[in-house]
TORKOL-4160 file (C-alpha; in steps of 0.2 Angstrom, whole numbers, padded with zeros to 4 digits, m for minus):
243
<pt num="1" X="m0094" Y="0022" Z="m0131"/>
<pt num="2" X="m0088" Y="0005" Z="m0126"/>
<pt num="3" X="m0093" Y="m0003" Z="m0143"/>
<pt num="4" X="m0092" Y="0006" Z="m0159"/>
<pt num="5" X="m0108" Y="0005" Z="m0168"/>
<pt num="6" X="m0109" Y="m0002" Z="m0186"/>
<pt num="7" X="m0113" Y="0009" Z="m0201"/>
<pt num="8" X="m0104" Y="0025" Z="m0196"/>
<pt num="9" X="m0091" Y="0032" Z="m0208"/>
<pt num="10" X="m0074" Y="0037" Z="m0201"/>
<pt num="11" X="m0078" Y="0055" Z="m0199"/>
<pt num="12" X="m0092" Y="0051" Z="m0188"/>
<pt num="13" X="m0082" Y="0038" Z="m0178"/>
<pt num="14" X="m0068" Y="0050" Z="m0175"/>
<pt num="15" X="m0079" Y="0065" Z="m0171"/>
<pt num="16" X="m0087" Y="0054" Z="m0157"/>
<pt num="17" X="m0069" Y="0049" Z="m0151"/>
<pt num="18" X="m0065" Y="0067" Z="m0150"/>
<pt num="19" X="m0080" Y="0071" Z="m0140"/>
<pt num="20" X="m0077" Y="0056" Z="m0129"/>
<pt num="21" X="m0059" Y="0062" Z="m0125"/>
<pt num="22" X="m0064" Y="0080" Z="m0122"/>
<pt num="23" X="m0077" Y="0074" Z="m0109"/>
<pt num="24" X="m0063" Y="0066" Z="m0098"/>
<pt num="25" X="m0060" Y="0076" Z="m0082"/>
<pt num="26" X="m0041" Y="0073" Z="m0081"/>
<pt num="27" X="m0025" Y="0067" Z="m0089"/>
<pt num="28" X="m0025" Y="0050" Z="m0080"/>
<pt num="29" X="m0043" Y="0046" Z="m0085"/>
<pt num="30" X="m0040" Y="0052" Z="m0103"/>
<pt num="31" X="m0025" Y="0041" Z="m0106"/>
<pt num="32" X="m0035" Y="0026" Z="m0099"/>
<pt num="33" X="m0049" Y="0030" Z="m0111"/>
<pt num="34" X="m0037" Y="0032" Z="m0125"/>
<pt num="35" X="m0030" Y="0014" Z="m0123"/>
<pt num="36" X="m0048" Y="0007" Z="m0121"/>
<pt num="37" X="m0054" Y="0015" Z="m0136"/>
<pt num="38" X="m0039" Y="0011" Z="m0146"/>
<pt num="39" X="m0041" Y="m0008" Z="m0142"/>
<pt num="40" X="m0060" Y="m0007" Z="m0147"/>
<pt num="41" X="m0059" Y="0004" Z="m0162"/>
<pt num="42" X="m0044" Y="m0005" Z="m0170"/>
<pt num="43" X="m0048" Y="m0022" Z="m0164"/>
<pt num="44" X="m0030" Y="m0025" Z="m0158"/>
<pt num="45" X="m0025" Y="m0036" Z="m0143"/>
<pt num="46" X="m0016" Y="m0022" Z="m0132"/>
<pt num="47" X="m0014" Y="m0004" Z="m0131"/>
<pt num="48" X="m0003" Y="0007" Z="m0120"/>
<pt num="49" X="0002" Y="0025" Z="m0119"/>
<pt num="50" X="0021" Y="0028" Z="m0114"/>
<pt num="51" X="0032" Y="0043" Z="m0111"/>
<pt num="52" X="0050" Y="0047" Z="m0108"/>
<pt num="53" X="0055" Y="0051" Z="m0091"/>
<pt num="54" X="0073" Y="0058" Z="m0093"/>
<pt num="55" X="0086" Y="0052" Z="m0105"/>
<pt num="56" X="0086" Y="0033" Z="m0100"/>
<pt num="57" X="0069" Y="0030" Z="m0092"/>
<pt num="58" X="0052" Y="0026" Z="m0099"/>
<pt num="59" X="0035" Y="0028" Z="m0089"/>
<pt num="60" X="0019" Y="0019" Z="m0092"/>
<pt num="61" X="0004" Y="0031" Z="m0092"/>
<pt num="62" X="m0010" Y="0018" Z="m0096"/>
<pt num="63" X="m0012" Y="0001" Z="m0103"/>
<pt num="64" X="m0026" Y="m0011" Z="m0107"/>
<pt num="65" X="m0016" Y="m0024" Z="m0098"/>
<pt num="66" X="m0006" Y="m0015" Z="m0084"/>
<pt num="67" X="0002" Y="m0030" Z="m0077"/>
<pt num="68" X="0009" Y="m0036" Z="m0094"/>
<pt num="69" X="0014" Y="m0018" Z="m0098"/>
<pt num="70" X="0024" Y="m0016" Z="m0082"/>
<pt num="71" X="0033" Y="m0032" Z="m0086"/>
<pt num="72" X="0038" Y="m0025" Z="m0103"/>
<pt num="73" X="0043" Y="m0008" Z="m0095"/>
<pt num="74" X="0056" Y="m0017" Z="m0084"/>
<pt num="75" X="0064" Y="m0025" Z="m0099"/>
<pt num="76" X="0063" Y="m0009" Z="m0109"/>
<pt num="77" X="0072" Y="0000" Z="m0095"/>
<pt num="78" X="0085" Y="m0013" Z="m0095"/>
<pt num="79" X="0089" Y="m0015" Z="m0113"/>
<pt num="80" X="0083" Y="0001" Z="m0121"/>
<pt num="81" X="0075" Y="m0008" Z="m0135"/>
<pt num="82" X="0057" Y="m0010" Z="m0142"/>
<pt num="83" X="0043" Y="m0001" Z="m0151"/>
<pt num="84" X="0039" Y="0011" Z="m0137"/>
<pt num="85" X="0057" Y="0015" Z="m0134"/>
<pt num="86" X="0061" Y="0018" Z="m0152"/>
<pt num="87" X="0045" Y="0028" Z="m0155"/>
<pt num="88" X="0049" Y="0040" Z="m0141"/>
<pt num="89" X="0067" Y="0042" Z="m0145"/>
<pt num="90" X="0065" Y="0044" Z="m0164"/>
<pt num="91" X="0048" Y="0053" Z="m0164"/>
<pt num="92" X="0043" Y="0042" Z="m0179"/>
<pt num="93" X="0030" Y="0029" Z="m0182"/>
<pt num="94" X="0038" Y="0012" Z="m0178"/>
<pt num="95" X="0030" Y="m0004" Z="m0185"/>
<pt num="96" X="0034" Y="m0023" Z="m0183"/>
<pt num="97" X="0025" Y="m0034" Z="m0195"/>
<pt num="98" X="0032" Y="m0051" Z="m0187"/>
<pt num="99" X="0043" Y="m0050" Z="m0172"/>
<pt num="100" X="0049" Y="m0068" Z="m0176"/>
<pt num="101" X="0058" Y="m0062" Z="m0191"/>
<pt num="102" X="0062" Y="m0044" Z="m0185"/>
<pt num="103" X="0080" Y="m0043" Z="m0178"/>
<pt num="104" X="0081" Y="m0025" Z="m0174"/>
<pt num="105" X="0080" Y="m0027" Z="m0155"/>
<pt num="106" X="0087" Y="m0044" Z="m0150"/>
<pt num="107" X="0084" Y="m0043" Z="m0131"/>
<pt num="108" X="0067" Y="m0036" Z="m0133"/>
<pt num="109" X="0063" Y="m0049" Z="m0146"/>
<pt num="110" X="0068" Y="m0063" Z="m0134"/>
<pt num="111" X="0057" Y="m0056" Z="m0120"/>
<pt num="112" X="0042" Y="m0054" Z="m0132"/>
<pt num="113" X="0044" Y="m0072" Z="m0139"/>
<pt num="114" X="0046" Y="m0079" Z="m0121"/>
<pt num="115" X="0028" Y="m0075" Z="m0117"/>
<pt num="116" X="0015" Y="m0088" Z="m0117"/>
<pt num="117" X="0004" Y="m0079" Z="m0130"/>
<pt num="118" X="0017" Y="m0067" Z="m0138"/>
<pt num="119" X="0012" Y="m0051" Z="m0147"/>
<pt num="120" X="0019" Y="m0055" Z="m0165"/>
<pt num="121" X="0015" Y="m0038" Z="m0173"/>
<pt num="122" X="0014" Y="m0020" Z="m0167"/>
<pt num="123" X="0015" Y="m0002" Z="m0171"/>
<pt num="124" X="0019" Y="0014" Z="m0161"/>
<pt num="125" X="0014" Y="0032" Z="m0164"/>
<pt num="126" X="0021" Y="0048" Z="m0157"/>
<pt num="127" X="0008" Y="0058" Z="m0149"/>
<pt num="128" X="0016" Y="0075" Z="m0153"/>
<pt num="129" X="0008" Y="0092" Z="m0154"/>
<pt num="130" X="0020" Y="0104" Z="m0163"/>
<pt num="131" X="0036" Y="0102" Z="m0154"/>
<pt num="132" X="0029" Y="0095" Z="m0138"/>
<pt num="133" X="0027" Y="0076" Z="m0135"/>
<pt num="134" X="0012" Y="0069" Z="m0126"/>
<pt num="135" X="0020" Y="0052" Z="m0126"/>
<pt num="136" X="0018" Y="0037" Z="m0138"/>
<pt num="137" X="0003" Y="0026" Z="m0142"/>
<pt num="138" X="0009" Y="0008" Z="m0144"/>
<pt num="139" X="m0003" Y="m0005" Z="m0151"/>
<pt num="140" X="0000" Y="m0024" Z="m0152"/>
<pt num="141" X="m0008" Y="m0040" Z="m0159"/>
<pt num="142" X="m0005" Y="m0058" Z="m0157"/>
<pt num="143" X="m0007" Y="m0060" Z="m0175"/>
<pt num="144" X="0007" Y="m0058" Z="m0187"/>
<pt num="145" X="0005" Y="m0044" Z="m0200"/>
<pt num="146" X="m0010" Y="m0038" Z="m0192"/>
<pt num="147" X="m0005" Y="m0019" Z="m0194"/>
<pt num="148" X="m0008" Y="m0018" Z="m0213"/>
<pt num="149" X="m0006" Y="m0001" Z="m0222"/>
<pt num="150" X="m0025" Y="0001" Z="m0220"/>
<pt num="151" X="m0025" Y="m0002" Z="m0202"/>
<pt num="152" X="m0010" Y="0009" Z="m0199"/>
<pt num="153" X="m0018" Y="0023" Z="m0208"/>
<pt num="154" X="m0034" Y="0022" Z="m0197"/>
<pt num="155" X="m0023" Y="0020" Z="m0181"/>
<pt num="156" X="m0013" Y="0035" Z="m0186"/>
<pt num="157" X="m0029" Y="0046" Z="m0187"/>
<pt num="158" X="m0034" Y="0039" Z="m0170"/>
<pt num="159" X="m0016" Y="0044" Z="m0163"/>
<pt num="160" X="m0019" Y="0061" Z="m0169"/>
<pt num="161" X="m0035" Y="0063" Z="m0160"/>
<pt num="162" X="m0027" Y="0055" Z="m0144"/>
<pt num="163" X="m0013" Y="0068" Z="m0144"/>
<pt num="164" X="m0025" Y="0082" Z="m0146"/>
<pt num="165" X="m0036" Y="0075" Z="m0132"/>
<pt num="166" X="m0022" Y="0072" Z="m0120"/>
<pt num="167" X="m0014" Y="0089" Z="m0124"/>
<pt num="168" X="m0031" Y="0098" Z="m0121"/>
<pt num="169" X="m0034" Y="0091" Z="m0104"/>
<pt num="170" X="m0016" Y="0093" Z="m0099"/>
<pt num="171" X="m0018" Y="0112" Z="m0103"/>
<pt num="172" X="m0034" Y="0113" Z="m0093"/>
<pt num="173" X="m0026" Y="0104" Z="m0078"/>
<pt num="174" X="m0011" Y="0116" Z="m0078"/>
<pt num="175" X="m0022" Y="0131" Z="m0079"/>
<pt num="176" X="m0033" Y="0124" Z="m0064"/>
<pt num="177" X="m0017" Y="0121" Z="m0054"/>
<pt num="178" X="m0010" Y="0138" Z="m0058"/>
<pt num="179" X="m0027" Y="0146" Z="m0053"/>
<pt num="180" X="m0027" Y="0136" Z="m0036"/>
<pt num="181" X="m0009" Y="0140" Z="m0033"/>
<pt num="182" X="m0013" Y="0159" Z="m0036"/>
<pt num="183" X="m0028" Y="0158" Z="m0024"/>
<pt num="184" X="m0018" Y="0149" Z="m0011"/>
<pt num="185" X="m0004" Y="0162" Z="m0012"/>
<pt num="186" X="m0017" Y="0176" Z="m0010"/>
<pt num="187" X="m0024" Y="0168" Z="0006"/>
<pt num="188" X="m0006" Y="0166" Z="0013"/>
<pt num="189" X="m0003" Y="0184" Z="0009"/>
<pt num="190" X="m0018" Y="0189" Z="0018"/>
<pt num="191" X="m0013" Y="0178" Z="0033"/>
<pt num="192" X="0004" Y="0186" Z="0033"/>
<pt num="193" X="m0003" Y="0203" Z="0034"/>
<pt num="194" X="m0014" Y="0199" Z="0049"/>
<pt num="195" X="0001" Y="0192" Z="0058"/>
<pt num="196" X="0011" Y="0207" Z="0054"/>
<pt num="197" X="m0002" Y="0218" Z="0062"/>
<pt num="198" X="m0006" Y="0207" Z="0077"/>
<pt num="199" X="0011" Y="0203" Z="0082"/>
<pt num="200" X="0020" Y="0219" Z="0075"/>
<pt num="201" X="0031" Y="0208" Z="0064"/>
<pt num="202" X="0040" Y="0212" Z="0047"/>
<pt num="203" X="0033" Y="0203" Z="0032"/>
<pt num="204" X="0047" Y="0189" Z="0033"/>
<pt num="205" X="0045" Y="0187" Z="0051"/>
<pt num="206" X="0026" Y="0184" Z="0049"/>
<pt num="207" X="0029" Y="0172" Z="0036"/>
<pt num="208" X="0042" Y="0163" Z="0046"/>
<pt num="209" X="0029" Y="0162" Z="0060"/>
<pt num="210" X="0016" Y="0154" Z="0048"/>
<pt num="211" X="0029" Y="0142" Z="0042"/>
<pt num="212" X="0035" Y="0137" Z="0059"/>
<pt num="213" X="0017" Y="0133" Z="0064"/>
<pt num="214" X="0014" Y="0123" Z="0049"/>
<pt num="215" X="0029" Y="0112" Z="0052"/>
<pt num="216" X="0025" Y="0110" Z="0071"/>
<pt num="217" X="0007" Y="0105" Z="0067"/>
<pt num="218" X="0012" Y="0095" Z="0051"/>
<pt num="219" X="m0001" Y="0105" Z="0042"/>
<pt num="220" X="0000" Y="0114" Z="0025"/>
<pt num="221" X="0005" Y="0132" Z="0026"/>
<pt num="222" X="m0012" Y="0136" Z="0017"/>
<pt num="223" X="m0022" Y="0127" Z="0030"/>
<pt num="224" X="m0014" Y="0137" Z="0044"/>
<pt num="225" X="m0016" Y="0153" Z="0034"/>
<pt num="226" X="m0035" Y="0149" Z="0033"/>
<pt num="227" X="m0035" Y="0148" Z="0052"/>
<pt num="228" X="m0027" Y="0165" Z="0054"/>
<pt num="229" X="m0039" Y="0173" Z="0042"/>
<pt num="230" X="m0054" Y="0165" Z="0051"/>
<pt num="231" X="m0048" Y="0169" Z="0069"/>
<pt num="232" X="m0035" Y="0183" Z="0067"/>
<pt num="233" X="m0022" Y="0173" Z="0077"/>
<pt num="234" X="m0013" Y="0157" Z="0079"/>
<pt num="235" X="m0012" Y="0144" Z="0094"/>
<pt num="236" X="m0002" Y="0150" Z="0109"/>
<pt num="237" X="0013" Y="0140" Z="0104"/>
<pt num="238" X="0014" Y="0148" Z="0087"/>
<pt num="239" X="0012" Y="0166" Z="0093"/>
<pt num="240" X="0030" Y="0165" Z="0099"/>
<pt num="241" X="0041" Y="0176" Z="0088"/>
<pt num="242" X="0053" Y="0165" Z="0078"/>
<pt num="243" X="0071" Y="0168" Z="0083"/>
């Protein structure tokens, strides 16, 4: 869906966007697709997804121009100003019609206007689902007054779809990670039981033996556990009882 086909109404367009985001395999890919689609659908010059990382830090998730966005991030971290910062902190839509006449953020304004081709207008949307923040979608244009009421209205609908898409894939990732963690813990438990029987150890002693082998080999505990399950033992070094 790199180019939006002509002749489709908004409902069809946003239905396709929803399907497109739902098909992404992970959060990283989803946020990258969000900014790509935002730039295409809304015909703006730049799109980025940001999130707060603590009280005084901001993290870039994805951007259509990662190098420029990283430069903006450094300035935002220093001065705590700008569309992304204000949007994430206030949980409101933040709009700049013309940065040349907008004096809310002096340091940020100076940095933007110092660019060779500055972004003169922009808008930021909170990607919130109920009380949980998925970050902020920030759009920018090199044209002043680009984000009219009509454009902002369409962009707001896009942001809602983006928030839902990111939240959905985040939930799937967490569920998959939890399932993997539970499966790993079960395998480690089986290995501990084997070591308890093989070397007449208590549960803590068997786990300590497994962990010591992991550290000595620079391998993950679960990988050492798989060896125990497969062979019923450990290497000669690791069969020594921990002190």
